[in-house]
VEXLUM-382044 format. One record per residue (C-alpha): residue in three letters; x, y, z. Coordinates in steps of 0.1 Angstrom, whole numbers, plus 5000, padded with zeros to 4 digits. Last residue first. Example, Ala and Ser with C-alpha at 12.3 -4.5 7.8 and 13.67 -1.06 7.14 Angstrom:
! VEXLUM-382044
<'ser'; <5137; 4989; 5071>>
<'ala'; <5123; 4955; 5078>>
! end
This chain:
! VEXLUM-382044
<'unk'; <3470; 7372; 1949>>
<'unk'; <3476; 7335; 1953>>
<'unk'; <3514; 7339; 1954>>
<'unk'; <3510; 7365; 1981>>
<'unk'; <3488; 7345; 2001>>
<'unk'; <3511; 7313; 2000>>
<'unk'; <3538; 7339; 2007>>
<'unk'; <3522; 7350; 2037>>
<'unk'; <3513; 7315; 2050>>
<'unk'; <3548; 7306; 2050>>
<'unk'; <3555; 7336; 2073>>
<'unk'; <3527; 7327; 2096>>
<'unk'; <3541; 7293; 2101>>
<'unk'; <3574; 7303; 2108>>
<'unk'; <3559; 7325; 2137>>
<'unk'; <3541; 7291; 2149>>
<'unk'; <3572; 7273; 2147>>
<'unk'; <3591; 7299; 2170>>
<'unk'; <3565; 7301; 2194>>
<'unk'; <3566; 7265; 2198>>
<'unk'; <3604; 7267; 2202>>
<'unk'; <3603; 7296; 2229>>
<'unk'; <3628; 7321; 2218>>
<'unk'; <3666; 7325; 2217>>
<'unk'; <3681; 7346; 2191>>
<'unk'; <3721; 7336; 2193>>
<'unk'; <3723; 7350; 2153>>
<'unk'; <3739; 7317; 2136>>
<'unk'; <3735; 7288; 2161>>
<'unk'; <3697; 7303; 2167>>
<'unk'; <3686; 7289; 2204>>
<'unk'; <3652; 7274; 2204>>
<'unk'; <3639; 7260; 2240>>
<'unk'; <3606; 7243; 2246>>
<'unk'; <3615; 7207; 2234>>
<'unk'; <3653; 7213; 2240>>
<'unk'; <3681; 7230; 2222>>
<'unk'; <3663; 7235; 2188>>
<'unk'; <3693; 7252; 2169>>
<'unk'; <3710; 7223; 2166>>
<'unk'; <3687; 7214; 2137>>
<'unk'; <3699; 7243; 2115>>
<'unk'; <3683; 7266; 2091>>
<'unk'; <3692; 7304; 2092>>
<'unk'; <3662; 7328; 2088>>
<'unk'; <3682; 7356; 2104>>
<'unk'; <3661; 7360; 2135>>
<'unk'; <3640; 7394; 2143>>
<'unk'; <3606; 7377; 2156>>
<'unk'; <3594; 7374; 2120>>
<'unk'; <3624; 7364; 2105>>
<'unk'; <3622; 7332; 2125>>
<'unk'; <3655; 7312; 2128>>
<'unk'; <3645; 7278; 2113>>
<'unk'; <3645; 7245; 2128>>
<'unk'; <3608; 7243; 2141>>
<'unk'; <3596; 7251; 2110>>
<'unk'; <3622; 7228; 2092>>
<'unk'; <3597; 7210; 2067>>
<'unk'; <3558; 7215; 2077>>
<'unk'; <3541; 7227; 2047>>
<'unk'; <3516; 7248; 2046>>
<'unk'; <3479; 7246; 2051>>
<'unk'; <3463; 7278; 2051>>
<'unk'; <3425; 7284; 2066>>
<'unk'; <3402; 7313; 2055>>
<'unk'; <3372; 7323; 2075>>
<'unk'; <3337; 7330; 2061>>
<'unk'; <3321; 7316; 2089>>
<'unk'; <3309; 7281; 2076>>
<'unk'; <3338; 7274; 2060>>
<'unk'; <3362; 7284; 2092>>
<'unk'; <3338; 7260; 2116>>
<'unk'; <3346; 7230; 2089>>
<'unk'; <3383; 7236; 2087>>
<'unk'; <3384; 7241; 2124>>
<'unk'; <3370; 7209; 2128>>
<'unk'; <3392; 7189; 2106>>
<'unk'; <3423; 7207; 2123>>
<'unk'; <3407; 7191; 2158>>
<'unk'; <3401; 7156; 2148>>
<'unk'; <3434; 7154; 2133>>
<'unk'; <3451; 7169; 2160>>
<'unk'; <3437; 7145; 2189>>
<'unk'; <3457; 7156; 2220>>
<'unk'; <3456; 7120; 2229>>
<'unk'; <3467; 7105; 2199>>
<'unk'; <3497; 7128; 2201>>
<'unk'; <3501; 7120; 2237>>
<'unk'; <3498; 7080; 2231>>
<'unk'; <3526; 7083; 2204>>
<'unk'; <3549; 7098; 2226>>
<'unk'; <3543; 7073; 2251>>
<'unk'; <3549; 7048; 2223>>
<'unk'; <3579; 7065; 2208>>
<'unk'; <3595; 7060; 2245>>
<'unk'; <3587; 7021; 2249>>
<'unk'; <3599; 7015; 2212>>
<'unk'; <3630; 7032; 2210>>
<'unk'; <3648; 7005; 2191>>
<'unk'; <3666; 6982; 2213>>
<'unk'; <3682; 6953; 2196>>
<'unk'; <3665; 6923; 2186>>
<'unk'; <3672; 6885; 2194>>
<'unk'; <3658; 6860; 2169>>
<'unk'; <3695; 6843; 2163>>
<'unk'; <3704; 6867; 2134>>
<'unk'; <3737; 6872; 2147>>
<'unk'; <3738; 6909; 2144>>
<'unk'; <3703; 6915; 2163>>
<'unk'; <3673; 6921; 2146>>
<'unk'; <3662; 6957; 2148>>
<'unk'; <3623; 6961; 2148>>
<'unk'; <3608; 6992; 2127>>
<'unk'; <3598; 7019; 2150>>
<'unk'; <3558; 7024; 2157>>
<'unk'; <3541; 7048; 2138>>
<'unk'; <3523; 7077; 2153>>
<'unk'; <3540; 7104; 2133>>
<'unk'; <3530; 7086; 2100>>
<'unk'; <3494; 7086; 2113>>
<'unk'; <3494; 7118; 2122>>
<'unk'; <3506; 7133; 2090>>
<'unk'; <3502; 7168; 2097>>
<'unk'; <3499; 7198; 2071>>
<'unk'; <3509; 7227; 2092>>
<'unk'; <3485; 7255; 2104>>
<'unk'; <3477; 7290; 2095>>
<'unk'; <3443; 7304; 2104>>
<'unk'; <3431; 7338; 2083>>
<'unk'; <3403; 7361; 2096>>
<'unk'; <3410; 7360; 2131>>
<'unk'; <3390; 7363; 2163>>
<'unk'; <3359; 7342; 2160>>
<'unk'; <3377; 7315; 2141>>
<'unk'; <3402; 7311; 2170>>
<'unk'; <3375; 7308; 2195>>
<'unk'; <3354; 7282; 2177>>
<'unk'; <3382; 7263; 2175>>
<'unk'; <3389; 7257; 2210>>
<'unk'; <3354; 7255; 2217>>
<'unk'; <3351; 7225; 2195>>
<'unk'; <3383; 7208; 2202>>
<'unk'; <3376; 7209; 2239>>
<'unk'; <3339; 7194; 2234>>
<'unk'; <3352; 7167; 2213>>
<'unk'; <3379; 7160; 2241>>
<'unk'; <3353; 7157; 2268>>
<'unk'; <3334; 7137; 2244>>
<'unk'; <3364; 7111; 2237>>
<'unk'; <3375; 7106; 2274>>
<'unk'; <3336; 7102; 2281>>
<'unk'; <3333; 7074; 2257>>
<'unk'; <3366; 7059; 2267>>
<'unk'; <3352; 7057; 2305>>
<'unk'; <3320; 7040; 2291>>
<'unk'; <3338; 7014; 2272>>
<'unk'; <3357; 7003; 2300>>
<'unk'; <3323; 7000; 2322>>
<'unk'; <3306; 6984; 2297>>
<'unk'; <3335; 6952; 2291>>
<'unk'; <3331; 6951; 2331>>
<'unk'; <3293; 6950; 2328>>
<'unk'; <3297; 6922; 2302>>
<'unk'; <3320; 6901; 2324>>
<'unk'; <3300; 6903; 2352>>
<'unk'; <3268; 6896; 2335>>
<'unk'; <3282; 6861; 2324>>
<'unk'; <3291; 6846; 2289>>
<'unk'; <3308; 6871; 2268>>
<'unk'; <3338; 6861; 2284>>
<'unk'; <3337; 6831; 2307>>
<'unk'; <3360; 6807; 2285>>
<'unk'; <3388; 6831; 2284>>
<'unk'; <3389; 6839; 2320>>
<'unk'; <3379; 6870; 2337>>
<'unk'; <3406; 6890; 2352>>
<'unk'; <3412; 6909; 2324>>
<'unk'; <3381; 6931; 2328>>
<'unk'; <3391; 6937; 2362>>
<'unk'; <3425; 6950; 2350>>
<'unk'; <3409; 6972; 2322>>
<'unk'; <3387; 6989; 2352>>
<'unk'; <3417; 6998; 2370>>
<'unk'; <3435; 7008; 2342>>
<'unk'; <3408; 7028; 2332>>
<'unk'; <3404; 7048; 2364>>
<'unk'; <3439; 7053; 2366>>
<'unk'; <3444; 7065; 2331>>
<'unk'; <3414; 7090; 2332>>
<'unk'; <3435; 7122; 2334>>
<'unk'; <3461; 7108; 2311>>
<'unk'; <3433; 7101; 2285>>
<'unk'; <3422; 7138; 2289>>
<'unk'; <3454; 7154; 2285>>
<'unk'; <3441; 7190; 2289>>
<'unk'; <3471; 7205; 2266>>
<'unk'; <3471; 7241; 2277>>
<'unk'; <3466; 7267; 2250>>
<'unk'; <3500; 7290; 2248>>
<'unk'; <3500; 7323; 2233>>
<'unk'; <3532; 7341; 2218>>
<'unk'; <3515; 7360; 2186>>
<'unk'; <3523; 7332; 2164>>
<'unk'; <3498; 7306; 2185>>
<'unk'; <3509; 7279; 2203>>
<'unk'; <3490; 7248; 2206>>
<'unk'; <3481; 7217; 2226>>
<'unk'; <3507; 7229; 2248>>
<'unk'; <3535; 7201; 2263>>
<'unk'; <3521; 7183; 2231>>
<'unk'; <3523; 7202; 2202>>
<'unk'; <3501; 7220; 2175>>
<'unk'; <3520; 7251; 2158>>
<'unk'; <3494; 7280; 2148>>
<'unk'; <3497; 7308; 2126>>
<'unk'; <3472; 7341; 2131>>
<'unk'; <3458; 7368; 2108>>
<'unk'; <3436; 7396; 2123>>
<'unk'; <3418; 7417; 2101>>
<'unk'; <3384; 7411; 2123>>
<'unk'; <3357; 7407; 2096>>
<'unk'; <3326; 7402; 2105>>
<'unk'; <3312; 7366; 2108>>
<'unk'; <3297; 7349; 2081>>
<'unk'; <3270; 7325; 2087>>
<'unk'; <3270; 7299; 2057>>
<'unk'; <3234; 7287; 2046>>
<'unk'; <3227; 7249; 2046>>
<'unk'; <3219; 7236; 2016>>
<'unk'; <3225; 7201; 2021>>
<'unk'; <3216; 7183; 2056>>
<'unk'; <3232; 7149; 2070>>
<'unk'; <3214; 7142; 2105>>
<'unk'; <3228; 7119; 2129>>
<'unk'; <3206; 7106; 2158>>
<'unk'; <3220; 7097; 2189>>
<'unk'; <3216; 7066; 2214>>
<'unk'; <3234; 7061; 2243>>
<'unk'; <3242; 7028; 2265>>
<'unk'; <3279; 7025; 2249>>
<'unk'; <3274; 7044; 2215>>
<'unk'; <3249; 7037; 2196>>
<'unk'; <3240; 7051; 2158>>
<'unk'; <3206; 7062; 2139>>
<'unk'; <3217; 7077; 2104>>
<'unk'; <3192; 7102; 2087>>
<'unk'; <3200; 7114; 2052>>
<'unk'; <3190; 7146; 2033>>
<'unk'; <3177; 7169; 2057>>
<'unk'; <3174; 7203; 2040>>
<'unk'; <3192; 7236; 2057>>
<'unk'; <3196; 7247; 2090>>
<'unk'; <3188; 7224; 2120>>
<'unk'; <3185; 7243; 2150>>
<'unk'; <3204; 7237; 2183>>
<'unk'; <3204; 7217; 2213>>
<'unk'; <3180; 7189; 2200>>
<'unk'; <3175; 7166; 2227>>
<'unk'; <3151; 7140; 2206>>
<'unk'; <3123; 7119; 2214>>
<'unk'; <3116; 7089; 2197>>
<'unk'; <3083; 7084; 2179>>
<'unk'; <3081; 7050; 2170>>
<'unk'; <3102; 7018; 2169>>
<'unk'; <3092; 6997; 2135>>
<'unk'; <3096; 7025; 2112>>
<'unk'; <3114; 7056; 2129>>
<'unk'; <3098; 7086; 2134>>
<'unk'; <3120; 7114; 2151>>
<'unk'; <3109; 7137; 2181>>
<'unk'; <3116; 7173; 2185>>
<'unk'; <3105; 7182; 2223>>
<'unk'; <3131; 7215; 2225>>
<'unk'; <3107; 7230; 2197>>
<'unk'; <3123; 7262; 2183>>
<'unk'; <3126; 7257; 2145>>
<'unk'; <3099; 7230; 2144>>
<'unk'; <3113; 7195; 2139>>
<'unk'; <3096; 7161; 2131>>
<'unk'; <3125; 7142; 2113>>
<'unk'; <3108; 7111; 2094>>
<'unk'; <3126; 7078; 2090>>
<'unk'; <3113; 7047; 2068>>
<'unk'; <3112; 7068; 2038>>
<'unk'; <3106; 7102; 2049>>
<'unk'; <3142; 7118; 2050>>
<'unk'; <3159; 7093; 2024>>
<'unk'; <3189; 7073; 2029>>
<'unk'; <3182; 7061; 2060>>
<'unk'; <3213; 7046; 2078>>
<'unk'; <3216; 7019; 2110>>
<'unk'; <3246; 7023; 2129>>
<'unk'; <3266; 7002; 2157>>
<'unk'; <3274; 6971; 2146>>
<'unk'; <3301; 6963; 2168>>
<'unk'; <3282; 6946; 2199>>
<'unk'; <3262; 6925; 2174>>
<'unk'; <3293; 6908; 2157>>
<'unk'; <3300; 6920; 2120>>
<'unk'; <3316; 6894; 2098>>
<'unk'; <3347; 6907; 2081>>
<'unk'; <3357; 6927; 2049>>
<'unk'; <3391; 6916; 2037>>
<'unk'; <3417; 6940; 2047>>
<'unk'; <3439; 6945; 2016>>
<'unk'; <3475; 6956; 2029>>
<'unk'; <3484; 6980; 2002>>
<'unk'; <3493; 6970; 1966>>
<'unk'; <3473; 7002; 1948>>
<'unk'; <3453; 6972; 1932>>
<'unk'; <3443; 6951; 1964>>
<'unk'; <3439; 6984; 1982>>
<'unk'; <3411; 6996; 1957>>
<'unk'; <3399; 6958; 1957>>
<'unk'; <3392; 6961; 1995>>
<'unk'; <3375; 6998; 1994>>
<'unk'; <3350; 6983; 1968>>
<'unk'; <3346; 6952; 1991>>
<'unk'; <3334; 6977; 2023>>
<'unk'; <3314; 7001; 1995>>
<'unk'; <3293; 6970; 1990>>
<'unk'; <3288; 6961; 2025>>
<'unk'; <3276; 7000; 2034>>
<'unk'; <3256; 6996; 2000>>
<'unk'; <3243; 6962; 2015>>
<'unk'; <3233; 6984; 2049>>
<'unk'; <3217; 7010; 2026>>
<'unk'; <3197; 6985; 2011>>
<'unk'; <3183; 6974; 2044>>
<'unk'; <3176; 7012; 2054>>
<'unk'; <3158; 7015; 2024>>
<'unk'; <3132; 6987; 2029>>
<'unk'; <3122; 7000; 2062>>
<'unk'; <3123; 6974; 2090>>
<'unk'; <3091; 6948; 2100>>
<'unk'; <3102; 6928; 2071>>
<'unk'; <3136; 6916; 2081>>
<'unk'; <3129; 6899; 2118>>
<'unk'; <3091; 6894; 2121>>
<'unk'; <3083; 6891; 2082>>
<'unk'; <3113; 6864; 2074>>
<'unk'; <3103; 6848; 2045>>
<'unk'; <3086; 6882; 2030>>
<'unk'; <3117; 6901; 2040>>
<'unk'; <3138; 6881; 2024>>
<'unk'; <3120; 6879; 1988>>
<'unk'; <3117; 6914; 1984>>
<'unk'; <3158; 6919; 1996>>
<'unk'; <3167; 6898; 1968>>
<'unk'; <3170; 6923; 1944>>
<'unk'; <3195; 6945; 1967>>
<'unk'; <3214; 6915; 1967>>
<'unk'; <3219; 6910; 1928>>
<'unk'; <3223; 6948; 1926>>
<'unk'; <3250; 6949; 1950>>
<'unk'; <3270; 6925; 1933>>
<'unk'; <3277; 6891; 1932>>
<'unk'; <3311; 6877; 1919>>
<'unk'; <3309; 6842; 1906>>
<'unk'; <3347; 6824; 1915>>
<'unk'; <3335; 6792; 1898>>
<'unk'; <3310; 6787; 1922>>
<'unk'; <3325; 6774; 1956>>
<'unk'; <3355; 6805; 1966>>
<'unk'; <3335; 6835; 1950>>
<'unk'; <3295; 6826; 1954>>
<'unk'; <3305; 6813; 1992>>
<'unk'; <3320; 6848; 2000>>
<'unk'; <3295; 6869; 1983>>
<'unk'; <3269; 6849; 2002>>
<'unk'; <3285; 6851; 2037>>
<'unk'; <3288; 6890; 2029>>
<'unk'; <3252; 6892; 2022>>
<'unk'; <3243; 6870; 2055>>
<'unk'; <3267; 6891; 2075>>
<'unk'; <3251; 6926; 2066>>
<'unk'; <3212; 6908; 2068>>
<'unk'; <3222; 6896; 2103>>
<'unk'; <3239; 6931; 2112>>
<'unk'; <3208; 6947; 2102>>
<'unk'; <3182; 6924; 2123>>
<'unk'; <3204; 6932; 2155>>
<'unk'; <3205; 6969; 2150>>
<'unk'; <3168; 6966; 2146>>
<'unk'; <3165; 6947; 2177>>
<'unk'; <3185; 6970; 2198>>
<'unk'; <3163; 6998; 2185>>
<'unk'; <3135; 6982; 2196>>
<'unk'; <3146; 6976; 2230>>
<'unk'; <3153; 7013; 2232>>
<'unk'; <3122; 7022; 2223>>
<'unk'; <3105; 6998; 2246>>
<'unk'; <3128; 7013; 2278>>
<'unk'; <3117; 7048; 2265>>
<'unk'; <3139; 7067; 2241>>
<'unk'; <3158; 7100; 2247>>
<'unk'; <3178; 7105; 2220>>
<'unk'; <3212; 7125; 2219>>
<'unk'; <3219; 7147; 2185>>
<'unk'; <3243; 7150; 2159>>
<'unk'; <3239; 7173; 2129>>
<'unk'; <3258; 7167; 2097>>
<'unk'; <3267; 7197; 2075>>
<'unk'; <3267; 7203; 2037>>
<'unk'; <3271; 7238; 2023>>
! end
């Protein structure tokens, strides 16, 4: 299996400055390569510059500017050029598919946060022993940076990335040949229904509370963002006070993100440890959080009719705060490592069907969903919690899938 390990770096003040310079110089290389591609296409008879052409110029660039470009790993600079090439490939793919193209943009220093080393030992060396808490990673031009390794690294380290998040630095190891750590079988099969009132509800009727991390930090975030908005446009990014206010907002969002990620890992681990098979709906989070289309007025005078955008915005915020997509991805990864099975079922009418698993009749009617929390079948009168009904129907559909596979 392929796995990624993410560890916190503990750089010294000098190393932190060197890491910042590394990001700045790679950002400069990225922007220069983008400018070359744009200029060649616009002004030189629509000439296309490819990755191979720009990679061949690296030797000359490093010799011309040894203090900024020559001090860093050659392979990491090639990875930065590949990153730009992938952005262009994605752009042309969207053009051919008729989607919004999204032409690659120039990166500011504050938004270029990752440098990748394609091979362990080429500009970057992972120095680790299985039980060494004083692990270090050696980076060309930076030195040996101490790593807070909170768990052992298994498999073979393939690529190493250095990432900045706010004032923190992380190292990300991509490893292959990671052995599976299968858990003993439990014989339990469960279905889960994701929600906003409860984070998830199982087919056994158990609810996992929704922690609402963004809502809990809302007051502090509002105050920080209002303070940031008080700076006039002409002084933004120019004063220490503005930069400090921007860092505070970023720090609060990072804290919310870390708490949500920790909650997702712990919740997924409990489900994986107690069940052999876990079923959930195939959720289209991007479609569910899409803003409603505007409704022009009947006179076409520039006025618009109410379209429920304010109420939908609140629902979208709750869905994104719950982070269903991230949780289900973590659940799938942990299931693969533990030898468990995750089944994804069609979500159509799972909350409108009277559940046979709870003694229902199987009747499908949207009016049976009386409220967000209450389900009452219009045919047989069965009353149950709506989320419990959805989880039970998901489990029933997973059983049909298992029967078809067998």
